[in-house]
CHARMM internal coordinates of N, CA and C (Angstrom, degrees):
IC EDIT
DIST 1 N 1 CA 1.4457
DIST 1 CA 1 C 1.5248
ANGL 1 N 1 CA 1 C 111.07
DIST 1 C 2 N 1.3406
ANGL 1 CA 1 C 2 N 117.32
DIHE 1 N 1 CA 1 C 2 N -45.02
DIST 2 N 2 CA 1.4633
ANGL 1 C 2 N 2 CA 120.33
DIHE 1 CA 1 C 2 N 2 CA -178.48
DIST 2 CA 2 C 1.5190
ANGL 2 N 2 CA 2 C 110.46
DIHE 1 C 2 N 2 CA 2 C -62.07
DIST 2 C 3 N 1.3124
ANGL 2 CA 2 C 3 N 117.46
DIHE 2 N 2 CA 2 C 3 N -40.51
DIST 3 N 3 CA 1.4642
ANGL 2 C 3 N 3 CA 120.68
DIHE 2 CA 2 C 3 N 3 CA -179.09
DIST 3 CA 3 C 1.5246
ANGL 3 N 3 CA 3 C 110.80
DIHE 2 C 3 N 3 CA 3 C -63.17
DIST 3 C 4 N 1.3210
ANGL 3 CA 3 C 4 N 117.71
DIHE 3 N 3 CA 3 C 4 N -44.26
DIST 4 N 4 CA 1.4645
ANGL 3 C 4 N 4 CA 119.98
DIHE 3 CA 3 C 4 N 4 CA 178.71
DIST 4 CA 4 C 1.5196
ANGL 4 N 4 CA 4 C 110.60
DIHE 3 C 4 N 4 CA 4 C -66.72
DIST 4 C 5 N 1.3092
ANGL 4 CA 4 C 5 N 117.27
DIHE 4 N 4 CA 4 C 5 N -32.89
DIST 5 N 5 CA 1.4627
ANGL 4 C 5 N 5 CA 121.25
DIHE 4 CA 4 C 5 N 5 CA 176.64
DIST 5 CA 5 C 1.5138
ANGL 5 N 5 CA 5 C 110.34
DIHE 4 C 5 N 5 CA 5 C -64.51
DIST 5 C 6 N 1.3179
ANGL 5 CA 5 C 6 N 118.07
DIHE 5 N 5 CA 5 C 6 N -43.29
DIST 6 N 6 CA 1.4565
ANGL 5 C 6 N 6 CA 121.23
DIHE 5 CA 5 C 6 N 6 CA -179.44
DIST 6 CA 6 C 1.5206
ANGL 6 N 6 CA 6 C 112.00
DIHE 5 C 6 N 6 CA 6 C -69.57
DIST 6 C 7 N 1.3274
ANGL 6 CA 6 C 7 N 117.99
DIHE 6 N 6 CA 6 C 7 N -22.64
DIST 7 N 7 CA 1.4557
ANGL 6 C 7 N 7 CA 120.85
DIHE 6 CA 6 C 7 N 7 CA 178.09
DIST 7 CA 7 C 1.5257
ANGL 7 N 7 CA 7 C 110.97
DIHE 6 C 7 N 7 CA 7 C -75.22
DIST 7 C 8 N 1.3147
ANGL 7 CA 7 C 8 N 117.80
DIHE 7 N 7 CA 7 C 8 N -23.37
DIST 8 N 8 CA 1.4550
ANGL 7 C 8 N 8 CA 122.83
DIHE 7 CA 7 C 8 N 8 CA -179.48
DIST 8 CA 8 C 1.5289
ANGL 8 N 8 CA 8 C 109.39
DIHE 7 C 8 N 8 CA 8 C -91.65
DIST 8 C 9 N 1.3309
ANGL 8 CA 8 C 9 N 117.89
DIHE 8 N 8 CA 8 C 9 N 114.02
DIST 9 N 9 CA 1.4743
ANGL 8 C 9 N 9 CA 120.33
DIHE 8 CA 8 C 9 N 9 CA -176.19
DIST 9 CA 9 C 1.5218
ANGL 9 N 9 CA 9 C 113.46
DIHE 8 C 9 N 9 CA 9 C -58.90
DIST 9 C 10 N 1.3212
ANGL 9 CA 9 C 10 N 116.85
DIHE 9 N 9 CA 9 C 10 N -28.31
DIST 10 N 10 CA 1.4516
ANGL 9 C 10 N 10 CA 120.49
DIHE 9 CA 9 C 10 N 10 CA -179.26
DIST 10 CA 10 C 1.5283
ANGL 10 N 10 CA 10 C 111.66
DIHE 9 C 10 N 10 CA 10 C -63.89
DIST 10 C 11 N 1.3159
ANGL 10 CA 10 C 11 N 116.67
DIHE 10 N 10 CA 10 C 11 N -38.29
DIST 11 N 11 CA 1.4576
ANGL 10 C 11 N 11 CA 121.35
DIHE 10 CA 10 C 11 N 11 CA -176.79
DIST 11 CA 11 C 1.5296
ANGL 11 N 11 CA 11 C 113.83
DIHE 10 C 11 N 11 CA 11 C -98.47
DIST 11 C 12 N 1.3304
ANGL 11 CA 11 C 12 N 117.50
DIHE 11 N 11 CA 11 C 12 N -9.48
DIST 12 N 12 CA 1.4604
ANGL 11 C 12 N 12 CA 121.07
DIHE 11 CA 11 C 12 N 12 CA -174.38
DIST 12 CA 12 C 1.5314
ANGL 12 N 12 CA 12 C 111.94
DIHE 11 C 12 N 12 CA 12 C -59.38
DIST 12 C 13 N 1.3237
ANGL 12 CA 12 C 13 N 117.45
DIHE 12 N 12 CA 12 C 13 N -45.94
DIST 13 N 13 CA 1.4703
ANGL 12 C 13 N 13 CA 119.62
DIHE 12 CA 12 C 13 N 13 CA -179.37
DIST 13 CA 13 C 1.5177
ANGL 13 N 13 CA 13 C 111.82
DIHE 12 C 13 N 13 CA 13 C -63.00
DIST 13 C 14 N 1.3166
ANGL 13 CA 13 C 14 N 116.99
DIHE 13 N 13 CA 13 C 14 N -39.81
DIST 14 N 14 CA 1.4700
ANGL 13 C 14 N 14 CA 120.44
DIHE 13 CA 13 C 14 N 14 CA 179.39
DIST 14 CA 14 C 1.5310
ANGL 14 N 14 CA 14 C 110.56
DIHE 13 C 14 N 14 CA 14 C -65.68
DIST 14 C 15 N 1.3309
ANGL 14 CA 14 C 15 N 116.74
DIHE 14 N 14 CA 14 C 15 N -42.32
DIST 15 N 15 CA 1.4649
ANGL 14 C 15 N 15 CA 120.82
DIHE 14 CA 14 C 15 N 15 CA 179.52
DIST 15 CA 15 C 1.5260
ANGL 15 N 15 CA 15 C 110.24
DIHE 14 C 15 N 15 CA 15 C -63.89
DIST 15 C 16 N 1.3228
ANGL 15 CA 15 C 16 N 116.94
DIHE 15 N 15 CA 15 C 16 N -43.22
DIST 16 N 16 CA 1.4628
ANGL 15 C 16 N 16 CA 120.83
DIHE 15 CA 15 C 16 N 16 CA 179.39
DIST 16 CA 16 C 1.5213
ANGL 16 N 16 CA 16 C 110.21
DIHE 15 C 16 N 16 CA 16 C -63.27
DIST 16 C 17 N 1.3248
ANGL 16 CA 16 C 17 N 116.92
DIHE 16 N 16 CA 16 C 17 N -40.31
DIST 17 N 17 CA 1.4683
ANGL 16 C 17 N 17 CA 120.62
DIHE 16 CA 16 C 17 N 17 CA 178.48
DIST 17 CA 17 C 1.5284
ANGL 17 N 17 CA 17 C 111.00
DIHE 16 C 17 N 17 CA 17 C -63.53
DIST 17 C 18 N 1.3257
ANGL 17 CA 17 C 18 N 117.28
DIHE 17 N 17 CA 17 C 18 N -40.77
DIST 18 N 18 CA 1.4688
ANGL 17 C 18 N 18 CA 120.84
DIHE 17 CA 17 C 18 N 18 CA 178.96
DIST 18 CA 18 C 1.5234
ANGL 18 N 18 CA 18 C 111.45
DIHE 17 C 18 N 18 CA 18 C -66.87
DIST 18 C 19 N 1.3115
ANGL 18 CA 18 C 19 N 116.72
DIHE 18 N 18 CA 18 C 19 N -40.32
DIST 19 N 19 CA 1.4600
ANGL 18 C 19 N 19 CA 120.72
DIHE 18 CA 18 C 19 N 19 CA 178.39
DIST 19 CA 19 C 1.5265
ANGL 19 N 19 CA 19 C 109.55
DIHE 18 C 19 N 19 CA 19 C -65.99
DIST 19 C 20 N 1.3237
ANGL 19 CA 19 C 20 N 116.84
DIHE 19 N 19 CA 19 C 20 N -42.84
DIST 20 N 20 CA 1.4649
ANGL 19 C 20 N 20 CA 120.52
DIHE 19 CA 19 C 20 N 20 CA 178.49
DIST 20 CA 20 C 1.5273
ANGL 20 N 20 CA 20 C 110.76
DIHE 19 C 20 N 20 CA 20 C -61.48
DIST 20 C 21 N 1.3210
ANGL 20 CA 20 C 21 N 116.88
DIHE 20 N 20 CA 20 C 21 N -41.67
DIST 21 N 21 CA 1.4664
ANGL 20 C 21 N 21 CA 120.95
DIHE 20 CA 20 C 21 N 21 CA 178.20
DIST 21 CA 21 C 1.5317
ANGL 21 N 21 CA 21 C 110.88
DIHE 20 C 21 N 21 CA 21 C -60.70
DIST 21 C 22 N 1.3254
ANGL 21 CA 21 C 22 N 115.77
DIHE 21 N 21 CA 21 C 22 N -44.81
DIST 22 N 22 CA 1.4632
ANGL 21 C 22 N 22 CA 120.20
DIHE 21 CA 21 C 22 N 22 CA -179.39
DIST 22 CA 22 C 1.5273
ANGL 22 N 22 CA 22 C 110.99
DIHE 21 C 22 N 22 CA 22 C -66.09
DIST 22 C 23 N 1.3236
ANGL 22 CA 22 C 23 N 117.02
DIHE 22 N 22 CA 22 C 23 N -40.03
DIST 23 N 23 CA 1.4637
ANGL 22 C 23 N 23 CA 119.84
DIHE 22 CA 22 C 23 N 23 CA 178.54
DIST 23 CA 23 C 1.5241
ANGL 23 N 23 CA 23 C 111.00
DIHE 22 C 23 N 23 CA 23 C -64.22
DIST 23 C 24 N 1.3224
ANGL 23 CA 23 C 24 N 117.44
DIHE 23 N 23 CA 23 C 24 N -41.50
DIST 24 N 24 CA 1.4722
ANGL 23 C 24 N 24 CA 120.65
DIHE 23 CA 23 C 24 N 24 CA 178.03
DIST 24 CA 24 C 1.5230
ANGL 24 N 24 CA 24 C 110.35
DIHE 23 C 24 N 24 CA 24 C -65.37
DIST 24 C 25 N 1.3105
ANGL 24 CA 24 C 25 N 116.59
DIHE 24 N 24 CA 24 C 25 N -42.89
DIST 25 N 25 CA 1.4699
ANGL 24 C 25 N 25 CA 121.41
DIHE 24 CA 24 C 25 N 25 CA -179.73
DIST 25 CA 25 C 1.5269
ANGL 25 N 25 CA 25 C 111.80
DIHE 24 C 25 N 25 CA 25 C -59.53
DIST 25 C 26 N 1.3281
ANGL 25 CA 25 C 26 N 116.10
DIHE 25 N 25 CA 25 C 26 N -35.20
DIST 26 N 26 CA 1.4650
ANGL 25 C 26 N 26 CA 121.05
DIHE 25 CA 25 C 26 N 26 CA -175.36
DIST 26 CA 26 C 1.5284
ANGL 26 N 26 CA 26 C 113.08
DIHE 25 C 26 N 26 CA 26 C -106.51
DIST 26 C 27 N 1.3140
ANGL 26 CA 26 C 27 N 116.05
DIHE 26 N 26 CA 26 C 27 N 21.91
DIST 27 N 27 CA 1.4604
ANGL 26 C 27 N 27 CA 120.16
DIHE 26 CA 26 C 27 N 27 CA 174.52
DIST 27 CA 27 C 1.5198
ANGL 27 N 27 CA 27 C 114.69
DIHE 26 C 27 N 27 CA 27 C 61.56
DIST 27 C 28 N 1.3311
ANGL 27 CA 27 C 28 N 116.85
DIHE 27 N 27 CA 27 C 28 N 32.72
DIST 28 N 28 CA 1.4565
ANGL 27 C 28 N 28 CA 120.72
DIHE 27 CA 27 C 28 N 28 CA 178.85
DIST 28 CA 28 C 1.5220
ANGL 28 N 28 CA 28 C 114.13
DIHE 27 C 28 N 28 CA 28 C 83.76
DIST 28 C 29 N 1.3185
ANGL 28 CA 28 C 29 N 117.51
DIHE 28 N 28 CA 28 C 29 N 1.85
DIST 29 N 29 CA 1.4632
ANGL 28 C 29 N 29 CA 121.25
DIHE 28 CA 28 C 29 N 29 CA -179.50
DIST 29 CA 29 C 1.5287
ANGL 29 N 29 CA 29 C 109.40
DIHE 28 C 29 N 29 CA 29 C -77.46
DIST 29 C 30 N 1.3196
ANGL 29 CA 29 C 30 N 116.31
DIHE 29 N 29 CA 29 C 30 N 108.27
DIST 30 N 30 CA 1.4621
ANGL 29 C 30 N 30 CA 121.75
DIHE 29 CA 29 C 30 N 30 CA -175.65
DIST 30 CA 30 C 1.5232
ANGL 30 N 30 CA 30 C 112.12
DIHE 29 C 30 N 30 CA 30 C -66.15
DIST 30 C 31 N 1.3201
ANGL 30 CA 30 C 31 N 117.80
DIHE 30 N 30 CA 30 C 31 N -35.33
DIST 31 N 31 CA 1.4614
ANGL 30 C 31 N 31 CA 120.81
DIHE 30 CA 30 C 31 N 31 CA -180.00
DIST 31 CA 31 C 1.5225
ANGL 31 N 31 CA 31 C 110.67
DIHE 30 C 31 N 31 CA 31 C -64.29
DIST 31 C 32 N 1.3051
ANGL 31 CA 31 C 32 N 117.49
DIHE 31 N 31 CA 31 C 32 N -47.18
DIST 32 N 32 CA 1.4570
ANGL 31 C 32 N 32 CA 121.23
DIHE 31 CA 31 C 32 N 32 CA -179.65
DIST 32 CA 32 C 1.5279
ANGL 32 N 32 CA 32 C 110.75
DIHE 31 C 32 N 32 CA 32 C -67.13
DIST 32 C 33 N 1.3344
ANGL 32 CA 32 C 33 N 116.61
DIHE 32 N 32 CA 32 C 33 N -38.27
DIST 33 N 33 CA 1.4653
ANGL 32 C 33 N 33 CA 120.44
DIHE 32 CA 32 C 33 N 33 CA 177.74
DIST 33 CA 33 C 1.5304
ANGL 33 N 33 CA 33 C 110.22
DIHE 32 C 33 N 33 CA 33 C -64.01
DIST 33 C 34 N 1.3199
ANGL 33 CA 33 C 34 N 116.91
DIHE 33 N 33 CA 33 C 34 N -40.56
DIST 34 N 34 CA 1.4653
ANGL 33 C 34 N 34 CA 120.86
DIHE 33 CA 33 C 34 N 34 CA 179.13
DIST 34 CA 34 C 1.5204
ANGL 34 N 34 CA 34 C 110.79
DIHE 33 C 34 N 34 CA 34 C -62.32
DIST 34 C 35 N 1.3236
ANGL 34 CA 34 C 35 N 117.02
DIHE 34 N 34 CA 34 C 35 N -44.40
DIST 35 N 35 CA 1.4641
ANGL 34 C 35 N 35 CA 120.84
DIHE 34 CA 34 C 35 N 35 CA 178.53
DIST 35 CA 35 C 1.5293
ANGL 35 N 35 CA 35 C 109.57
DIHE 34 C 35 N 35 CA 35 C -61.42
DIST 35 C 36 N 1.3290
ANGL 35 CA 35 C 36 N 116.69
DIHE 35 N 35 CA 35 C 36 N -44.32
DIST 36 N 36 CA 1.4582
ANGL 35 C 36 N 36 CA 122.00
DIHE 35 CA 35 C 36 N 36 CA 179.32
DIST 36 CA 36 C 1.5263
ANGL 36 N 36 CA 36 C 111.31
DIHE 35 C 36 N 36 CA 36 C -58.76
DIST 36 C 37 N 1.3321
ANGL 36 CA 36 C 37 N 116.89
DIHE 36 N 36 CA 36 C 37 N -37.96
DIST 37 N 37 CA 1.4665
ANGL 36 C 37 N 37 CA 121.59
DIHE 36 CA 36 C 37 N 37 CA -178.72
DIST 37 CA 37 C 1.5286
ANGL 37 N 37 CA 37 C 113.02
DIHE 36 C 37 N 37 CA 37 C -86.90
DIST 37 C 38 N 1.3128
ANGL 37 CA 37 C 38 N 116.97
DIHE 37 N 37 CA 37 C 38 N -11.38
DIST 38 N 38 CA 1.4601
ANGL 37 C 38 N 38 CA 120.36
DIHE 37 CA 37 C 38 N 38 CA 179.54
DIST 38 CA 38 C 1.5211
ANGL 38 N 38 CA 38 C 113.88
DIHE 37 C 38 N 38 CA 38 C 78.98
DIST 38 C 39 N 1.3331
ANGL 38 CA 38 C 39 N 116.36
DIHE 38 N 38 CA 38 C 39 N 30.05
DIST 39 N 39 CA 1.4631
ANGL 38 C 39 N 39 CA 120.94
DIHE 38 CA 38 C 39 N 39 CA 177.12
DIST 39 CA 39 C 1.5205
ANGL 39 N 39 CA 39 C 108.97
DIHE 38 C 39 N 39 CA 39 C -121.68
DIST 39 C 40 N 1.3158
ANGL 39 CA 39 C 40 N 116.31
DIHE 39 N 39 CA 39 C 40 N 164.39
DIST 40 N 40 CA 1.4602
ANGL 39 C 40 N 40 CA 119.47
DIHE 39 CA 39 C 40 N 40 CA 179.41
DIST 40 CA 40 C 1.5254
ANGL 40 N 40 CA 40 C 110.37
DIHE 39 C 40 N 40 CA 40 C -76.91
DIST 40 C 41 N 1.3121
ANGL 40 CA 40 C 41 N 116.10
DIHE 40 N 40 CA 40 C 41 N 158.32
DIST 41 N 41 CA 1.4617
ANGL 40 C 41 N 41 CA 120.43
DIHE 40 CA 40 C 41 N 41 CA 177.34
DIST 41 CA 41 C 1.5256
ANGL 41 N 41 CA 41 C 109.41
DIHE 40 C 41 N 41 CA 41 C -64.29
DIST 41 C 42 N 1.3014
ANGL 41 CA 41 C 42 N 117.33
DIHE 41 N 41 CA 41 C 42 N -32.41
DIST 42 N 42 CA 1.4695
ANGL 41 C 42 N 42 CA 120.73
DIHE 41 CA 41 C 42 N 42 CA 177.50
DIST 42 CA 42 C 1.5300
ANGL 42 N 42 CA 42 C 110.71
DIHE 41 C 42 N 42 CA 42 C -61.65
DIST 42 C 43 N 1.3156
ANGL 42 CA 42 C 43 N 116.33
DIHE 42 N 42 CA 42 C 43 N -44.05
DIST 43 N 43 CA 1.4661
ANGL 42 C 43 N 43 CA 120.64
DIHE 42 CA 42 C 43 N 43 CA 177.02
DIST 43 CA 43 C 1.5197
ANGL 43 N 43 CA 43 C 110.53
DIHE 42 C 43 N 43 CA 43 C -63.43
DIST 43 C 44 N 1.3189
ANGL 43 CA 43 C 44 N 116.44
DIHE 43 N 43 CA 43 C 44 N -43.30
DIST 44 N 44 CA 1.4682
ANGL 43 C 44 N 44 CA 120.45
DIHE 43 CA 43 C 44 N 44 CA -179.88
DIST 44 CA 44 C 1.5289
ANGL 44 N 44 CA 44 C 110.35
DIHE 43 C 44 N 44 CA 44 C -61.72
DIST 44 C 45 N 1.3148
ANGL 44 CA 44 C 45 N 117.07
DIHE 44 N 44 CA 44 C 45 N -44.37
DIST 45 N 45 CA 1.4672
ANGL 44 C 45 N 45 CA 119.93
DIHE 44 CA 44 C 45 N 45 CA 179.38
DIST 45 CA 45 C 1.5237
ANGL 45 N 45 CA 45 C 111.84
DIHE 44 C 45 N 45 CA 45 C -63.68
DIST 45 C 46 N 1.3230
ANGL 45 CA 45 C 46 N 116.64
DIHE 45 N 45 CA 45 C 46 N -37.38
DIST 46 N 46 CA 1.4552
ANGL 45 C 46 N 46 CA 120.84
DIHE 45 CA 45 C 46 N 46 CA 178.33
DIST 46 CA 46 C 1.5304
ANGL 46 N 46 CA 46 C 110.15
DIHE 45 C 46 N 46 CA 46 C -65.26
DIST 46 C 47 N 1.3142
ANGL 46 CA 46 C 47 N 117.21
DIHE 46 N 46 CA 46 C 47 N -42.47
DIST 47 N 47 CA 1.4645
ANGL 46 C 47 N 47 CA 120.99
DIHE 46 CA 46 C 47 N 47 CA 178.61
DIST 47 CA 47 C 1.5263
ANGL 47 N 47 CA 47 C 110.31
DIHE 46 C 47 N 47 CA 47 C -64.63
DIST 47 C 48 N 1.3145
ANGL 47 CA 47 C 48 N 117.38
DIHE 47 N 47 CA 47 C 48 N -42.45
DIST 48 N 48 CA 1.4644
ANGL 47 C 48 N 48 CA 120.51
DIHE 47 CA 47 C 48 N 48 CA 178.61
DIST 48 CA 48 C 1.5273
ANGL 48 N 48 CA 48 C 111.07
DIHE 47 C 48 N 48 CA 48 C -62.76
DIST 48 C 49 N 1.3282
ANGL 48 CA 48 C 49 N 116.93
DIHE 48 N 48 CA 48 C 49 N -35.93
DIST 49 N 49 CA 1.4592
ANGL 48 C 49 N 49 CA 120.62
DIHE 48 CA 48 C 49 N 49 CA 178.62
DIST 49 CA 49 C 1.5299
ANGL 49 N 49 CA 49 C 111.34
DIHE 48 C 49 N 49 CA 49 C -70.04
DIST 49 C 50 N 1.3207
ANGL 49 CA 49 C 50 N 116.52
DIHE 49 N 49 CA 49 C 50 N -32.73
DIST 50 N 50 CA 1.4621
ANGL 49 C 50 N 50 CA 121.18
DIHE 49 CA 49 C 50 N 50 CA -177.78
DIST 50 CA 50 C 1.5260
ANGL 50 N 50 CA 50 C 112.79
DIHE 49 C 50 N 50 CA 50 C -84.26
DIST 50 C 51 N 1.3126
ANGL 50 CA 50 C 51 N 117.64
DIHE 50 N 50 CA 50 C 51 N -21.19
DIST 51 N 51 CA 1.4661
ANGL 50 C 51 N 51 CA 122.11
DIHE 50 CA 50 C 51 N 51 CA -177.78
DIST 51 CA 51 C 1.5279
ANGL 51 N 51 CA 51 C 109.86
DIHE 50 C 51 N 51 CA 51 C -120.04
DIST 51 C 52 N 1.3259
ANGL 51 CA 51 C 52 N 117.62
DIHE 51 N 51 CA 51 C 52 N 93.17
DIST 52 N 52 CA 1.4727
ANGL 51 C 52 N 52 CA 120.89
DIHE 51 CA 51 C 52 N 52 CA -177.54
DIST 52 CA 52 C 1.5286
ANGL 52 N 52 CA 52 C 113.60
DIHE 51 C 52 N 52 CA 52 C -56.85
DIST 52 C 53 N 1.3189
ANGL 52 CA 52 C 53 N 117.80
DIHE 52 N 52 CA 52 C 53 N -32.03
DIST 53 N 53 CA 1.4692
ANGL 52 C 53 N 53 CA 119.67
DIHE 52 CA 52 C 53 N 53 CA -179.78
DIST 53 CA 53 C 1.5283
ANGL 53 N 53 CA 53 C 111.04
DIHE 52 C 53 N 53 CA 53 C -65.58
DIST 53 C 54 N 1.3242
ANGL 53 CA 53 C 54 N 117.51
DIHE 53 N 53 CA 53 C 54 N -37.22
DIST 54 N 54 CA 1.4638
ANGL 53 C 54 N 54 CA 120.67
DIHE 53 CA 53 C 54 N 54 CA 177.92
DIST 54 CA 54 C 1.5247
ANGL 54 N 54 CA 54 C 111.01
DIHE 53 C 54 N 54 CA 54 C -71.07
DIST 54 C 55 N 1.3213
ANGL 54 CA 54 C 55 N 115.99
DIHE 54 N 54 CA 54 C 55 N -38.09
DIST 55 N 55 CA 1.4615
ANGL 54 C 55 N 55 CA 120.01
DIHE 54 CA 54 C 55 N 55 CA 178.58
DIST 55 CA 55 C 1.5272
ANGL 55 N 55 CA 55 C 110.44
DIHE 54 C 55 N 55 CA 55 C -62.20
DIST 55 C 56 N 1.3376
ANGL 55 CA 55 C 56 N 116.26
DIHE 55 N 55 CA 55 C 56 N -43.39
DIST 56 N 56 CA 1.4671
ANGL 55 C 56 N 56 CA 120.33
DIHE 55 CA 55 C 56 N 56 CA 178.63
DIST 56 CA 56 C 1.5217
ANGL 56 N 56 CA 56 C 110.74
DIHE 55 C 56 N 56 CA 56 C -66.05
DIST 56 C 57 N 1.3193
ANGL 56 CA 56 C 57 N 117.57
DIHE 56 N 56 CA 56 C 57 N -38.17
DIST 57 N 57 CA 1.4582
ANGL 56 C 57 N 57 CA 121.24
DIHE 56 CA 56 C 57 N 57 CA 177.50
DIST 57 CA 57 C 1.5215
ANGL 57 N 57 CA 57 C 110.40
DIHE 56 C 57 N 57 CA 57 C -60.62
DIST 57 C 58 N 1.3248
ANGL 57 CA 57 C 58 N 116.66
DIHE 57 N 57 CA 57 C 58 N -46.10
DIST 58 N 58 CA 1.4602
ANGL 57 C 58 N 58 CA 120.75
DIHE 57 CA 57 C 58 N 58 CA 179.78
DIST 58 CA 58 C 1.5296
ANGL 58 N 58 CA 58 C 110.49
DIHE 57 C 58 N 58 CA 58 C -61.47
DIST 58 C 59 N 1.3279
ANGL 58 CA 58 C 59 N 117.18
DIHE 58 N 58 CA 58 C 59 N -42.16
DIST 59 N 59 CA 1.4686
ANGL 58 C 59 N 59 CA 120.83
DIHE 58 CA 58 C 59 N 59 CA 179.26
DIST 59 CA 59 C 1.5243
ANGL 59 N 59 CA 59 C 111.34
DIHE 58 C 59 N 59 CA 59 C -64.04
DIST 59 C 60 N 1.3370
ANGL 59 CA 59 C 60 N 116.49
DIHE 59 N 59 CA 59 C 60 N -41.96
DIST 60 N 60 CA 1.4750
ANGL 59 C 60 N 60 CA 120.05
DIHE 59 CA 59 C 60 N 60 CA 178.38
DIST 60 CA 60 C 1.5210
ANGL 60 N 60 CA 60 C 111.53
DIHE 59 C 60 N 60 CA 60 C -63.47
DIST 60 C 61 N 1.3231
ANGL 60 CA 60 C 61 N 116.35
DIHE 60 N 60 CA 60 C 61 N -42.45
DIST 61 N 61 CA 1.4677
ANGL 60 C 61 N 61 CA 120.57
DIHE 60 CA 60 C 61 N 61 CA -179.36
DIST 61 CA 61 C 1.5298
ANGL 61 N 61 CA 61 C 110.90
DIHE 60 C 61 N 61 CA 61 C -65.50
DIST 61 C 62 N 1.3259
ANGL 61 CA 61 C 62 N 116.91
DIHE 61 N 61 CA 61 C 62 N -39.51
DIST 62 N 62 CA 1.4655
ANGL 61 C 62 N 62 CA 120.28
DIHE 61 CA 61 C 62 N 62 CA 179.77
DIST 62 CA 62 C 1.5281
ANGL 62 N 62 CA 62 C 110.71
DIHE 61 C 62 N 62 CA 62 C -67.48
DIST 62 C 63 N 1.3305
ANGL 62 CA 62 C 63 N 117.08
DIHE 62 N 62 CA 62 C 63 N -31.27
DIST 63 N 63 CA 1.4635
ANGL 62 C 63 N 63 CA 121.33
DIHE 62 CA 62 C 63 N 63 CA -177.46
DIST 63 CA 63 C 1.5336
ANGL 63 N 63 CA 63 C 112.67
DIHE 62 C 63 N 63 CA 63 C -75.12
DIST 63 C 64 N 1.3037
ANGL 63 CA 63 C 64 N 117.41
DIHE 63 N 63 CA 63 C 64 N -14.55
DIST 64 N 64 CA 1.4717
ANGL 63 C 64 N 64 CA 121.36
DIHE 63 CA 63 C 64 N 64 CA -179.03
DIST 64 CA 64 C 1.4761
ANGL 64 N 64 CA 64 C 112.47
DIHE 63 C 64 N 64 CA 64 C -63.11
END
COOR INIT
IC SEED 1 N 1 CA 1 C
IC BUILD
């Protein structure tokens, strides 16, 4: 579901915002953010690889 959402430009910004919120909530921990969003860690890692801004956000949060 998340992958199809990211393919649709209309929903892409909303999905990115939700992922960013989850990453901030969990201190950049992708596994915990994935559980919070109801997606697999594999999906979360794929999204982070495809969206450099989210990857940098996760790294910044982990460095705190």
